N, C-alpha and C positions, 0 to 999 in steps of 0.2 A: 308510773306516768301513764295517764289515759291517752289513747290515740283518738284523734277526731274521727267521727263517723264518715266525714267526707274525704278522708285521706285515700281510701281505695279508689274513689272516683277520680281523684287528681292523678294518682299513679297510672290508672288505666288510660286517661286522656294523654298523659305524657308519652306512654308507650305507643299509643295510636299514631302520634305525630312524630315519633322518633325516626331515625334513619333505618331504612330497611336493610336486612342482611344481604350482602352481595351475592348475586347469583353465581352458582358454580360455573367454572369455565366450560365452554362447549368442548366436547371430546373432539380430538383430531380425526378428520376423515381419513380412513385407511386407504392408502394408495396401493394398488396391486403390486407385488414385488416383481423384479425383472425375471424374464424367462431364464432358466438355469440350464447349464453353466453359463456364466456371463463374464465379460471383461469390460471394464471402463478405463479409459486412458486419457491423459492430458498432462499439462505442465502446471504445477501449483507453485505459489510464491515461495521464495527463499530469501532469508535475511542477508546473506553474504555470498550469493551466487546468482547466475541468471535465472534459475528456476529448478524445480525438482520434477524430473520426468517420472510420472506416476502411472502404474498399472494396478488396478484393483480387480482381483479375480474372485468371483463367487463360485465355489466348487459345488455347493449344495445348499439346502435351506438353513444350514447352520454354520458352515465353515467358509472363511475367506483367507486369501493370501494377498498381502500388499507388497509390491515391489517399488522401491524408490531409488532413483539415481540422481545425485546432485550434479547438475551440469557444470562442466569445466573443473570439477573437483574429483569425480569418481568415474572409473571405467565400468565397474560392475555395480549392480544394484544392491541395496540392502533389503532384506526380506523380514517381514513380520507376519504373524498369523494369529487367528483366534476365532471367536464366535461373533456373528453379526445378528442384529435384530432390527426389524422395521416397526417403528411406532408411529402410526399415522403417516406423515410424510417425512419423518426423521429416521434416517438410517444410521445406526450406531455401530461403530467398531469398538475395539478394546480401549483405544485412547483418543478417538476423534469421532466426529459426526458429519453427516452430509444431509442436505435436503434433496429428497427424491421426488421428481415431478412426473414420473412415469417414463421419462426418456433420458434424462441426464442427472448427474449428481453435482450439487452445488456445495462446495466446502464451507463449513461453518467454523466460527471461532469458539473459544472456550465458553462464551456467553450465549452460544446458539444463534449468532447472527452471521450472515454471509461475510466471508473474508472480502474486504473492500478493494479488490484488485481485479478490475474488469479484464476478461480474457485470460486470467490466470487463476481462476477459482472454480473451474468446471471440469468434470470428467465426463466424456462422451463414450458411447459404445465403441469398443475397439475390436481388434481381430480376435476371434474366438480361440480358446485353447484347443490343442490338438493332441492326439496320442502319438508318441514317438516310440519306435521299436528299434532295437539293435543291441550290439555288444558294447558295454561301457568299461573303460579302463582309466586308471589314474596315471597321468604322465607328469613329467617335469613342468609341463605347461598347463596343468589342471586336468579336469575331467574331459574325456573325449569319447564321443559316441560314434561307432561304426554302424551306420544305419543298415537295416535290412534292405536287400536289393542292391547294395553297393553304393558307390559315390564317396565323396570326400568326407573325412572325419569332421564332426561338428563339435565345437566347444560347448560344454554344458555348464551352466551356472546353477548351483544347487540352492533352491529356495524351499526345499522340503525339510521335514523334521528328521528323516531317517536315511536318506540316500547315501550320504557320505560315510556314515558308520557302517551301513550294509555293504558298501564296496570294500571296506577294510576287511570284513569277514568273508565276503564272497567276491574276490577279485576276478576280473575278466568274465563277468556274468552277462547273460541276456537280461535286458530291462525293458519294461513298459512304463513310460512316463506320461503324465499329463503336463504339457509344456506350452510355453509361449514362444513363437518365433520372434527373434530380436536381432535382425541383421544376420551376421555370421554366427550368432549364438542361439542356443536354446535355453530359455529360463525354465527350469523344472519347478513345478509348483505342487505336484502330488506324485508320489511313488505308487504305482499300481502293482508291479511285480518285478522281482529280481530273482534270478535262478541260475545256479551252476549246472543244473540238469533238468530234464523235462522239456516241454514244448518251448521252442525258440522261433527263430526266423522261418524255419521250415514248416511251422504249424501255428501261424498267427490266428488270433480269435476273430477271423473275418466273418462278418455277418452275425456275430453273437453280441448280445447285450452284456452278458457276464458269464463267468464260470466260477465254480466253487468245488472244493474237495476236502476230504478229511481222512483221518487214519483211525484204525482200531475202533470200530469197524471201518474198512475202506469203502469210500463212496465218492461219487462225482456227480456234479449237477451242471447241465448246460442250459442257458437261458437265451432264447431268441424271440422274435416277435410272432412266432407261431405257437410255441409251447415251452414248458419247462420239463426237462427229461432227467430223471434221477436213476442212477445205476448204483447198486450195492453188491458187494462181493457175495456170490452164492445165492442171489435173489433175482427174480425177474425185474426188468426195468419198469418204471412207472412214469406216467406223464400226465400233465394237466394243461389246459389251454392257457395261452398267454393273456395276461392283463397287466396294465401298468402297476408298478409298485407305488405305494403311498408312503409319504414321509411322516412318521409319528415317533415321538419320544427319542429323537436323535438317531433314527435308523430308517432304512428303506424296508418296507414290509409288504408281504404278499400272502394271500390265503385263497385256496380254491377247494371246493367240495365237488369232486367229479365222480359221484356215485361210489364206486369201491375205493377211491383214492381221495384222502384228505391230506393236502399238502400246504404247509406253512413255511415261509422262508423269511429270515431276518438278516439283512446285510448292514453291519455297523461300521462306519469309517474308523480305521485304526490299524496300526502296524501289526501284522499277524505272521510270525515266524512259523514255518512248518515244523511239526514235532519230529519228523523222521527224515527230512531231506534238506539240502542246502538251498532253500527257497523261502522267500518272504513276500507277502502281498499287502495290499492297502485296505482290505476289509476283513472283518471277522464274520463268519457265517454260522447261523443256527438254522437247522432244518428239522422239521417235525413231520413225519409221514405216518399216518394212521396210528398215532400215539408214540411212535419210536422217535427219539430225539438224537440228532447228530450234530456234531460241532466240527468246525474246520475254518478254512480261510477262503477268501474270494477275491476276484479281480475283475476289472471291466473289459469288455470287448469293443470292437470297432463301432458298434451301435450304442455305446454307453450313454449318449445323450438322450436316448429314448427310455431309460430305465423307469422314469416316473411320468412318461408322456406317451402320446399316440405314436 
């Protein structure tokens, strides 16, 4: 069958007057993330109770801990944790999402729309997490912390991944916890250090951003806002100027070239048992000094919130 010579012109005209392809959706404008660490708190809707007391803790640019207590049904909160990500103005957790406007978090339903309960769908900035120090023991009434400096014992509610198990292996130990004050309780959200020996209440990491140490070869690193100081067995100490760590590829990272000393430090969140002592910490540490690589464990000091800031 022969095609008409005018057919290409007809087809071209039809295409010219046809519907245009839809324009791609405009990318979401990226809202700056909250300053970290951060806590957002509020009461969210509940189908069969007055509400869910909620605290959402952002520990670092990757990790969160969510504490939820169903009012008039539960005394202690339920905890969940995972990785969070901010996409435009949508902040996603493992099983839910919020709309972040730079100040508050608006709870979204499964379809990505705001939960239609005015006054019960927003989390606002809450009391910041703190470092708690003391001796922790398991009693018939639960976990009790005897704080450094004395005072009444405090009930600890464990929202970490490792504290309860560590106490079974290291009973009556000194602990350093990232925790939320909650009335007469402390809600533990991150274990920094638990130790049956070594520095305790008599040697708190006051003024330090972090500490790290390792074995075979033995080494120790102290970090404050003036310098990083590395000591190795049988070698002269070395130091480099302080600079904020940067968060890259799931870890806090630092590098300095100070003439004769090139020092790199990587602190990765994760449970880190000491290989030679009854001690465990909340970070794995990798140190490289002038080509020599060292591995060990790390934990945060009282100035921990400045690790990646001024």
